[in-house]
N, C-alpha and C positions, 0 to 999 in steps of 0.2 A: 504492501501499500503504499501511496506514494505521499508525500504531504501536500498540503494547499499549496503552498510557494513552489514547488518544484512539479506541483501535478499542472497548474497555471499555465507554467513554461513547455508541458508535453501533450496536454491533454488534448489539445486540437489535433490530432496525430491521431492517424488511424492504427488498429493494437497487432495492426498485422500477423495475428493468431486466428485461424480458423479449426473456429468450435462447433461441434456436431451435438447433435440429439435427434434422438428418433422419436418422431409422433405418430400414436393411433391413429385410426380414425381419418383414410385420406380421402373416403369417396368422396365423389365430385369435384376432383380435380383434374381440371385436362390433359392428356398423354403429351401430347408436344410441347404447349408454352412453360414458361418455368412460370413460376407464380411467385411475386416481389412483396416485402413487406416492409414497408419501415417502420423500428418503432420511437416514437420520442416522447421521452418522459422528466417530468422534474420530481422533485420535493423539500420540501418544508422551506417555502417561500417565502414565507412569511412575512405578506403583506409589503414589500422591498419591491413598489411599483416601479422607482427611480432607480437609477443607479447611483452608485455609492458617491458619494461627494467625494472633492478632489481634495482630499483634506492633508493627501502623502502619505494615508495608510495603505496598507499593501493592495486593498479592494478596492480602490479610487478607481472608477471611470466606467466597474464592471455592474451587472448585473440592470436591472430595467424590461417593462413591460416593451415600450415600445423597440429595443433590438431582437429582444424574442422574438418578436411577432415577424420581425421582419427576416430573421431567424428561418423560424417553420414556412413563413409564406416561400421562399427564396428554395428550401428543401418540397414543398410541397408542387412546385414550379417543375420541378427535375424526376420524381417521383410519382409512377402511378397508385400506389397504397401506403397512406400513408394513416397510421393511429397515433394518437398523443394522449397522455393521460398523466395521473400526476397523482401520488403516494401521501398525500397528506399534511395539513401542518401550515395551510394558506395562510389563517388569521395572525398575526399577533406579533411585532417588533418591528412598525415605522407608528410614527401619527398619522396616516394613516387610516387603519384600523379602530387607533384610539377614538378619534372626531369620527368616521364611518362608518364604524364594525362589519366590515367585509365587503360593505356593496363595490367600491370601483375594485375590489378584488375580482368579485364574482361577476362582474362586469365584462373585465378584463381578460379572465380564460374563457369566455362565452364568444368572446368579439377575438379571440384568438384558435376559437376549431378544437377545444377539448370534447374527449368524446367518451370520457370517465373521469373518476376521482374515489379516492378513499378520506376515512376521517384523524386526522393526529390531534394529540392531544389538547392542546390550545387552539383547533379550532371548537374549541369548548368554553373556551374564554370570556366568553359573553351572554355565557347559557346555552342553550339549548333551543329554547322560543328564539334566540335572535340568530343562528345558525339553521330554524326553519324558514325567519323571514328570509334568511338571503339567497334562499332557496330559487326564489321568484324570479332573480334575475340567469341560470342558466336554464338550459334543457337538457345538460349532462346528467347521468344518473349520478347521484354517491351512493359505492359498492361497499357495503362491508357489511358481512356475514356474523361478527362475530359480538355484538352490541346488540341488545336487545332492548328496541327504546318504547315497547309498550306500556303506556298510562307516562308516557310523554309529551312533548311538541314535535318530537322530531318520527314520531310513530305513523308507519307508511311514508317517511320520505326516504328511508332507504331501504337497496335491494339488497340481495345476499351475489346474485351475479348478474353479469350482465353478457348480450349477446351481439358483437358488431359482423360485420360482413365486409368487408375487402376485396371486389373479383371475384374469385371463388372460393375463396378462404372464409371461411366459419373462425370467429376467436375470438374466445370465452372468456371472460374476464371475474373473477371474484377480487374482493378484500376482506384484511383482518387489520386490527388495532391492537393498539398495547394499552395493560393494563391500567387501566382510571385509577386506582387507588394508589392515594401516593402522589401522585402526578397533578388531578383536576379533582378539587373541592368538591365533597359531598352537594353541595347547595347548585355547584354548577353543572355536575353528571345528573343530578337527579334521578329517578327508577332506574335508570339506564343500567340492565345485567349485564357482567362480563360470562361472556362466553370463552371455554376453551379455544385456542385460534387455529392450533394444528390438528385438531377431530373438524373445528367446520371447514378450514381451508379442505382436507381432503375430502369433504364430502361433496364440497359444490364442485371440485376441482373433476369427483370422479364422474360426479351430475352431467358437470357439461363434456367428458372426454367421452362419456360411456352412451348415455340418454339424447345430447345435443350434437353428437360425431365435431364438436370444433376441434380443428386441427392444431391449435396452437390454446396453449391455457395458459394466460400471465396473470401474476397475485400481486395485489398491492397493498401491501404491506406496509404498517405504521410501527413494525415492531423491533426495528433496529438491530442493525446489521449480526454486530456480537457483542459478547459482554464477559468480560473476564468470569463474571458468577456461572456457574456448569447450568444450576439448575433455571438461569432467566431464559426463557423464551426468544429468539433472534431470528433474524433471516437465515443464519447459517445453521441452526438448529431445524428449520420448519423444511430447507432444504434436503436435507436428510431424512427426514420423518415424514414427506408427505412424498403422495403415487402417483397419481396424474398433474400434477401441476410444471410447464417446461420453464416459467421464465417469472421469476421474484425480481418483482423493481421494488426498493426500499424506501425509505426514512427513519427520522425520528434520528438514529446519532453522527447527522451529519457528514456522513462518512464519502469523501472523492478517493469514488477506486479508478484507477487508471487505464481499465480494462475493466469487464465483466469477468467475475470469476464461478468458473464452476462444480455442482457438489454433484456427489451421485443420492441419489433417491433411494428409496426399498426395493428397487427392481433393479436397479443397477444404470437407471438411464440418467442421463446430465440433466442437473436444471441449474440451469443459468442464471445469477443473483448479479444486482445492478443495483447502484447508486450514487448520487452525484450532486454530495454534499449541501447546499445550501443559499439561500437566497435569490435561487435563481442566475445563480454565477453560470454555471452550465445544464445547457441543454445534450440529457444524454438520447444517443442513438443508435439502437442497431439495426442493421439490415437483414432480414433472412429472405431463404430460397427454399421455396418447394417445388419439388415435382413427384412426379404421380411415380411411386411403388416405390421413391427411392426416399434418401434421408432427408432427414430439414437440415441445413446448413444458418448457424450463424453466416451470412456473410464476412460480414465487416461491421467495429464499432468504431464510432467515433463520439468524441467528447467535446460538442459545441462550447466556447465558450461565448460568453454574452456580453458584448460589451469590449472596450478596448480599454487600456492600461494607458493615458496618454498624459501634457504635465500640460498645465496653461501657460 
């Protein structure tokens, strides 16, 4: 893993490594044409709508939704099938959230064409009623399976899975969030019931792969990449304990991975894990290639730096 300074110097380059992953349920793909999918992702943007100020700090000039929107637009102009998702902690971190409680963040995501997101612990910071209110500004679903919002303002506002079609491909999305106790005050979490993330993820991933015939199953996770505590659930543990998840897009720990990390699941198949730091400094990109009766390849991965470090 690179430190942030080294990462920001090198992350714009492709990793050069070819990662392979077997995918079940390839029915429906045409024999001849290769199917392409570009998966774009963010996490822990934390209300960073503008670039970091030009104040001499290590992140000066980086981030901002305008630059991210331009980068996404440029990618969409060249790639046939693009899926844009977020792994939570959309809110909290700048005065925009303090004053507007998430409205500009949600409107920006909608304008950029996000197709799904999950919830992070900071998305509870203004209460569940506020988060439910801000959902009026977006058309994409909030995907999280291990928060039971029964008898809360968020009841019926999330879904445990979502399916997106890209060309002939069916992409299944599920999501899991971190344990709220100790991170979110009881008055903000309300009656939210936390369910086991591994059991939940496996349940919905199996449904997406076996019953829905998805060609790729992606889990939007706000569990955190990994921890020193052996008993604390993380993306690393989830990847090894999962059965049908192909890709985990992570958040919470603000981890800048210089390249996706590959783990073996309970079946011995590959699970690709990626996370791109925080504050919208980086837009993660993974380009997949599918072909009938052949393995799925992660053809290449990029870390797109948003904004430029310049001096005034």
